[in-house]
Structures are given as structure tokens and as C-alpha cells.
C-alpha positions as CSV (number, residue, x, y, z in Angstrom):
1,M,0.0,0.0,0.0
2,T,1.2,3.5,-0.9
3,K,1.0,6.0,1.8
4,I,-1.6,8.8,1.3
5,K,0.2,12.2,1.4
6,K,-2.8,14.4,2.3
7,D,-3.6,16.6,5.2
8,K,-7.1,15.1,5.2
9,I,-8.3,11.6,4.3
10,R,-11.6,11.9,2.4
11,F,-14.4,9.4,3.2
12,A,-17.7,8.5,1.4
13,I,-20.4,6.7,3.5
14,V,-22.7,4.1,2.0
15,G,-25.8,3.5,4.2
16,C,-27.0,6.4,6.2
17,G,-29.0,4.8,9.0
18,H,-28.1,4.9,12.7
19,I,-24.5,3.6,12.2
20,G,-23.9,5.5,9.0
21,K,-24.7,8.7,10.8
22,R,-22.4,7.7,13.6
23,H,-19.6,7.4,11.1
24,A,-20.4,10.7,9.6
25,E,-20.2,12.4,13.0
26,M,-16.8,10.9,13.7
27,I,-15.4,11.8,10.3
28,A,-16.7,15.4,10.7
29,A,-15.1,15.7,14.1
30,N,-11.7,14.4,13.1
31,P,-9.3,17.2,12.0
32,E,-7.5,14.8,9.7
33,S,-10.5,13.5,7.9
34,E,-13.2,14.9,5.7
35,L,-16.6,13.7,4.7
36,A,-16.8,13.7,0.9
37,A,-20.1,12.1,0.1
38,L,-23.1,10.2,1.4
39,C,-25.0,7.5,-0.3
40,D,-28.3,5.7,0.4
41,I,-31.3,4.4,-1.5
42,I,-33.6,6.5,0.8
43,P,-34.0,10.2,-0.2
44,K,-31.7,12.5,1.7
45,K,-34.6,14.5,3.2
46,E,-36.1,11.4,4.8
47,L,-32.7,10.6,6.4
48,R,-32.3,14.0,8.2
49,L,-28.8,14.7,6.8
50,E,-29.3,18.4,6.3
51,K,-26.2,19.3,8.4
52,Y,-23.9,17.5,5.9
53,N,-23.4,19.8,2.9
54,V,-21.8,17.1,0.7
55,P,-22.9,15.4,-2.5
56,F,-25.6,12.7,-2.0
57,F,-25.9,9.7,-4.2
58,T,-28.8,7.2,-4.5
59,S,-26.7,4.2,-5.5
60,L,-23.1,2.9,-4.9
61,E,-22.7,2.6,-8.7
62,E,-23.5,6.3,-9.1
63,L,-21.0,7.2,-6.4
64,L,-18.2,5.1,-7.7
65,D,-18.7,6.3,-11.3
66,S,-18.6,9.9,-10.3
67,D,-15.6,12.2,-10.7
68,L,-15.6,12.9,-7.0
69,D,-12.3,12.7,-5.2
70,F,-12.3,10.4,-2.1
71,D,-10.0,7.8,-0.6
72,V,-12.2,5.5,1.5
73,V,-15.7,4.1,1.4
74,N,-17.4,3.2,4.7
75,I,-19.8,0.3,4.2
76,C,-22.7,0.8,6.7
77,T,-25.4,-1.1,4.9
78,P,-27.2,-4.4,5.9
79,N,-24.8,-7.3,6.6
80,G,-25.7,-9.2,3.4
81,Y,-24.5,-6.4,1.2
82,H,-21.0,-6.0,2.8
83,A,-19.1,-8.4,0.6
84,H,-20.5,-7.3,-2.8
85,Q,-20.3,-3.6,-2.1
86,T,-16.7,-4.0,-0.7
87,L,-15.7,-5.7,-3.9
88,M,-17.3,-2.9,-6.0
89,C,-15.3,-0.3,-4.1
90,L,-12.0,-2.3,-4.4
91,D,-12.6,-2.6,-8.1
92,K,-12.4,1.2,-8.1
93,K,-9.3,1.1,-6.0
94,K,-10.9,2.6,-2.9
95,H,-9.9,1.6,0.6
96,V,-12.9,0.2,2.6
97,V,-14.1,0.5,6.2
98,C,-16.6,-2.3,6.6
99,E,-19.0,-2.4,9.5
100,K,-19.3,-5.8,11.3
101,P,-19.7,-8.5,10.3
102,M,-17.3,-8.5,7.4
103,A,-19.6,-10.7,5.5
104,L,-22.0,-13.6,6.2
105,K,-19.8,-16.3,4.6
106,K,-16.1,-17.2,4.9
107,L,-15.9,-17.6,1.1
108,D,-17.0,-14.0,0.6
109,C,-14.4,-12.8,3.1
110,E,-11.8,-14.7,1.2
111,A,-12.9,-13.0,-2.1
112,M,-12.7,-9.6,-0.4
113,I,-9.2,-10.2,0.9
114,N,-8.0,-11.6,-2.4
115,K,-9.3,-8.5,-4.3
116,A,-7.8,-6.1,-1.7
117,L,-4.4,-7.7,-2.1
118,R,-4.6,-7.5,-5.9
119,V,-5.5,-3.8,-6.0
120,K,-3.2,-2.9,-3.0
121,R,-6.0,-1.4,-0.9
122,E,-6.9,-1.9,2.7
123,I,-10.1,-3.3,4.4
124,F,-10.7,-2.0,7.9
125,I,-13.2,-4.1,9.9
126,V,-15.2,-2.2,12.6
127,M,-14.8,-4.0,15.9
128,Q,-14.9,-0.9,18.2
129,N,-15.2,-2.9,21.5
130,R,-11.5,-3.6,21.3
131,Y,-10.9,0.1,22.2
132,S,-12.9,0.0,25.5
133,P,-10.5,0.4,28.5
134,P,-11.5,-3.0,30.1
135,S,-10.8,-4.7,26.7
136,V,-7.4,-3.0,26.3
137,W,-6.5,-4.0,29.9
138,L,-7.6,-7.6,29.4
139,K,-5.5,-7.8,26.2
140,N,-2.5,-6.5,28.1
141,I,-2.7,-8.9,31.0
142,I,-3.4,-11.9,28.7
143,D,-0.4,-11.0,26.5
144,E,1.8,-10.6,29.6
145,N,0.7,-14.0,30.8
146,R,-0.4,-12.6,34.2
147,L,-3.2,-15.1,34.4
148,G,-1.0,-18.0,33.6
149,N,-2.5,-21.0,31.7
150,I,-6.1,-20.2,30.7
151,H,-8.5,-22.8,32.2
152,M,-12.0,-21.4,31.5
153,V,-13.6,-18.5,29.8
154,E,-17.3,-17.6,30.0
155,V,-19.0,-14.9,28.0
156,N,-22.6,-13.9,28.7
157,C,-24.5,-11.6,26.4
158,Y,-28.1,-10.9,27.4
159,W,-29.8,-8.1,25.4
160,N,-33.3,-6.9,24.4
161,R,-34.2,-6.8,20.7
162,D,-38.0,-6.9,20.3
163,E,-40.7,-5.5,18.0
164,R,-39.3,-2.0,18.6
165,Y,-36.1,-3.2,16.8
166,Y,-37.5,-5.6,14.2
167,K,-39.8,-3.7,11.9
168,P,-41.8,-5.5,9.3
169,G,-40.4,-5.3,5.8
170,L,-36.9,-4.3,6.8
171,W,-33.7,-6.3,6.5
172,K,-33.2,-6.9,10.2
173,G,-34.3,-10.4,11.2
174,T,-33.9,-11.9,7.7
175,Q,-31.5,-14.8,7.1
176,E,-30.3,-13.3,3.8
177,L,-29.4,-9.8,4.9
178,D,-29.1,-10.0,8.7
179,G,-27.7,-13.6,9.1
180,G,-28.4,-14.2,12.7
181,T,-28.1,-13.0,16.3
182,L,-24.4,-13.8,16.5
183,F,-23.6,-11.8,13.3
184,T,-25.7,-8.7,14.1
185,Q,-25.8,-8.3,17.9
186,F,-22.9,-10.4,19.3
187,S,-20.1,-10.6,16.7
188,H,-18.2,-8.0,18.8
189,F,-18.0,-10.5,21.6
190,V,-17.0,-13.4,19.3
191,D,-14.3,-11.0,18.1
192,I,-13.1,-10.3,21.7
193,I,-12.9,-14.1,22.4
194,Y,-10.8,-14.6,19.3
195,W,-8.7,-11.5,19.8
196,L,-7.8,-12.6,23.4
197,F,-7.5,-16.3,23.1
198,G,-7.3,-17.4,19.5
199,D,-9.2,-20.0,17.5
200,I,-11.7,-22.5,18.9
201,T,-12.5,-26.2,18.3
202,D,-14.8,-29.0,19.5
203,I,-17.8,-26.7,19.3
204,Q,-21.1,-27.8,20.7
205,G,-24.3,-25.8,20.9
206,I,-28.0,-25.7,21.6
207,F,-30.3,-22.9,20.3
208,S,-33.9,-21.7,20.7
209,D,-36.3,-19.1,19.6
210,F,-38.3,-17.9,22.7
211,T,-39.9,-14.6,21.6
212,H,-39.0,-13.9,18.0
213,Q,-41.1,-16.4,16.0
214,D,-43.0,-13.6,14.3
215,L,-40.0,-11.2,14.2
216,T,-36.9,-13.1,12.8
217,E,-36.0,-16.1,10.7
218,F,-33.5,-17.4,13.2
219,E,-32.8,-18.2,16.9
220,D,-32.8,-15.5,19.6
221,S,-30.9,-17.5,22.2
222,G,-28.1,-20.0,22.4
223,F,-25.6,-21.9,24.6
224,V,-22.2,-22.6,22.9
225,S,-19.3,-24.5,24.4
226,F,-15.9,-25.1,22.9
227,R,-12.2,-25.7,23.5
228,F,-9.4,-23.2,22.6
229,V,-6.8,-24.4,20.2
230,N,-4.2,-22.8,22.6
231,G,-5.6,-24.6,25.7
232,G,-8.5,-24.2,28.0
233,M,-12.2,-24.3,27.4
234,G,-14.9,-21.6,26.8
235,H,-18.6,-21.0,26.8
236,I,-20.8,-18.2,25.3
237,S,-24.5,-17.7,26.4
238,Y,-26.4,-15.2,24.4
239,S,-30.0,-14.0,24.0
240,T,-32.0,-11.1,22.6
241,A,-35.1,-12.3,24.4
242,V,-34.4,-10.3,27.5
243,W,-37.5,-8.3,28.5
244,D,-37.6,-4.5,27.8
245,K,-33.9,-3.6,28.0
246,N,-30.4,-4.9,27.8
247,M,-29.2,-6.8,30.9
248,E,-25.6,-7.8,30.6
249,S,-22.5,-8.4,28.6
250,S,-19.7,-10.0,30.6
251,I,-16.6,-12.1,30.4
252,T,-15.2,-14.3,33.2
253,I,-11.6,-15.7,32.9
254,M,-10.1,-18.2,35.2
255,G,-6.4,-19.0,34.9
256,S,-3.7,-20.8,36.9
257,K,-2.5,-17.5,38.4
258,G,-5.7,-15.6,38.9
259,S,-9.3,-14.8,37.8
260,V,-11.0,-11.7,36.4
261,K,-14.5,-10.7,35.4
262,I,-15.6,-7.8,33.3
263,G,-19.3,-7.0,33.6
264,G,-21.9,-4.4,33.2
265,Q,-24.4,-4.0,30.4
266,Y,-21.7,-3.6,27.8
267,M,-18.6,-5.4,29.2
268,N,-17.6,-2.0,30.7
269,E,-16.9,-2.6,34.4
270,V,-14.1,-4.5,36.2
271,V,-16.3,-6.6,38.6
272,Y,-13.6,-8.9,40.0
273,C,-9.8,-9.1,39.8
274,H,-7.6,-11.4,41.9
275,I,-4.3,-12.1,40.3
276,E,-1.0,-13.3,41.9
277,N,1.3,-10.4,42.8
278,Y,-0.8,-7.9,40.8
279,K,-3.1,-5.0,41.6
280,A,-5.6,-3.9,39.0
281,P,-5.1,-0.3,37.8
282,V,-7.9,2.3,37.9
283,L,-9.2,2.3,34.3
284,E,-10.6,5.2,32.4
285,P,-14.4,5.2,32.1
286,C,-15.8,3.6,29.0
287,N,-17.6,5.6,26.4
288,P,-21.4,5.3,26.6
289,P,-23.2,2.8,24.4
290,N,-24.6,3.9,21.0
291,D,-28.1,5.0,21.9
292,Y,-30.8,4.2,19.3
293,G,-33.8,5.2,21.3
294,A,-35.7,2.1,22.4
295,Y,-32.5,0.0,22.5
296,K,-28.8,0.5,22.9
297,G,-25.8,-1.0,21.1
298,S,-22.1,-1.5,21.9
299,A,-19.7,1.2,23.0
300,A,-19.5,4.4,21.0
301,N,-15.9,4.0,20.0
302,H,-16.1,4.8,16.3
303,H,-13.9,7.9,16.7
304,F,-11.0,5.4,17.4
305,I,-11.8,3.6,14.2
306,I,-11.7,6.7,12.1
307,Q,-8.4,7.8,13.6
308,N,-6.9,4.3,13.0
309,V,-7.9,4.5,9.3
310,V,-6.3,8.0,9.0
311,D,-3.1,6.9,10.8
312,T,-2.8,3.6,8.9
313,L,-3.3,5.2,5.5
314,K,-0.7,7.9,6.4
315,G,1.8,5.2,7.3
316,K,1.8,5.9,11.1
317,T,0.4,2.6,12.4
318,T,-1.3,-0.7,11.4
319,I,-5.0,-1.7,11.2
320,T,-6.6,-2.4,14.6
321,T,-8.9,-5.1,13.1
322,N,-7.6,-6.4,9.8
323,A,-9.5,-8.4,7.2
324,L,-8.0,-11.7,8.2
325,E,-9.3,-11.2,11.8
326,G,-12.7,-10.2,10.3
327,L,-12.7,-13.4,8.3
328,K,-11.9,-15.5,11.4
329,V,-14.9,-14.1,13.3
330,V,-17.2,-14.9,10.4
331,E,-15.7,-18.4,10.1
332,I,-16.2,-19.1,13.8
333,I,-19.9,-17.9,13.7
334,E,-20.4,-20.1,10.6
335,R,-19.1,-23.1,12.4
336,I,-21.3,-22.4,15.4
337,Y,-24.4,-21.9,13.1
338,D,-23.6,-25.2,11.4
339,L,-24.8,-26.8,14.6
340,R,-28.3,-25.3,14.5
341,E,-31.2,-27.6,13.9
342,K,-33.9,-26.5,11.5
343,P,-36.7,-25.6,11.9
344,I,-36.0,-23.7,15.2
345,S,-38.6,-24.2,17.9
346,N,-39.0,-23.7,21.6
347,N,-38.6,-27.4,22.0
348,N,-35.0,-27.4,20.7
349,I,-33.7,-27.4,24.3
């Protein structure tokens, strides 16, 4: 990749819903970046984008065929479009920031990586939970082997996603464009598991649909157990069937030299730390979760993503979450979902 020698990196955003607007805000607030264009199939007036005085396009083809000068395309569209739209942008030799998940199939991720290598462009995968202070702290103590040999890891993700979230006729909840609860809601936490401990094997799982039979085409809850290739065993429990509001996102780690637990609604609080010859530091507070009205998402760390894109393209650093890591998260979720029995019913467990 050739370094970009510009004062400001120019971004175009495709998909101007909640998360696309978040990208736009972070780009506008960064002194080294500039918003060059917006793109969505919904008319600009309906999207409430009046504060952004930039060209607006109604299709990605129109944007990419224009004479507009920009360096990066941020893909903020439904999950099922990520692969095809990324390939279109790479064909035009644009760098890509791709919201999670990278794609819904490992094969599509491989095609994206192959294309990026051939055109010498970068793919940045959005996994902003890596920037939360507890996540950074966990990564450091794991890399420093402070916990010794890892024995057990438990991740619990209990959120609310009900009829306020799943609107009839939209992409959320569909197998084709959403892909499933682990892709849309909890891929961040699958990423944290992989980032901290590496690949998994010996996967077992049970799944059920408690409250979403009329809302989604897939399960809303699951228990998944596995072993780590590097040693130790793990478990993830997840659900979007929690009543009314998000309950918990937590990770508990037990090793030969100590144990820790990060809890709170968004894996944002050190709940327990007892490690041999070690005292936990006082961490900076986490950023609040992305607030979408009736429901809340993961930590609002997208400003770190944009800064990482700028610094990487200027040759100052490397990608926080690269495409190979994005592929591994998709591949792990695919392997988990291979265990699902169909049709899903409340009697699965």
C-alpha cells in the first residue's frame, strides 16, 4: 500500500442509517478526515442529513462512477451487502471501512481479501469494542501471561431486541441480509474471544427461539461451548429475548495465576480481579453505548476507528482489526451456526 500524502483523508459513506450517521459524525469531528459524500437508496430529506453539505448519491454505482475525489468508502449497509459492495469499491481502488460483520460467509471474506491484495488497498473491519478500557486492559494482561494458563472463559450476552427493533419489511431479522443474532448483535463478543484467546475447536451448541417467532428467521438464544486451540475451554451464552432492555455483557476468565470478570451491560466494568502479585489499575471510564432510542448497542468508540484509518493510510500505524481477523470471526460464527437444527422451535432445548 502506498501512503496517502494528504492533510485530510476523504471518506464516502454508503448506508446512512443509525450507524452510518455515527460514522459521519466521527469523520466530521476528526481534524485529519473529511466527509466527501453520502449514499443511500432512501432520499436525503427522509434521512435527516441536512447538516452535511456534501454530494448525495442514491446508488453505490453512481458514487463510484462519479468524478468525486475520495479515498475511503465506509460500508454501513445491511450485513448481506457488505461483501458485494466492498468488492465494488475495491474494483475502483478505494480503501474500505466495513462495519461488522465483514460478510456472512467465509468464502465471501476470502474473495474480499484476495481482491484487496490484488489492488493494493486496505479493508478495515469495525470492531470498536477492542478500544474499551477494560478490553485493552484484558488484552495486556493476557499478552503478559499474568493469568498463567487459561482454564475457563465464560461470555454472557443478554440483550433486548423486540418488536421495537425488528420492523416488518426491513432487513433486520432476515437470514439473507441479517444472518443471525451472533452476526448482528454479538459478533463483537466473538471477536473479543478470538482477539484474546485465539481460535476454537470442539464446538457444541443448543439454540432456541423464545420470543421472536414472528420477528426473525433465526434463533434468539443459544448456549455454545468449545475448547481453545491454545488450551482451556470456553462458553458463550447469548440472547436477545431479555424483556424490555439490555441486561448484561460479561466475560469471566479463570487461569492458573488468577481470575478476572468484566461485567456491566456492555462489558464496561471490572467486577472482579484477583491475580497473583498484581493489583488492578484504575481504568478510564468507557464511552457510553450507542443510543438508538428504544434499544442500545455497543460502546460508542467509532472515533478510534476513524483515527486508526487515518493513521494507517498515512503510514503511522497498522490496522486495529484487519480483514483476516474479520474473516476468522465470520468463520467461527459459521461453524457455530452449522450446529443449528432447523426448523428452530421452543422445544430445541
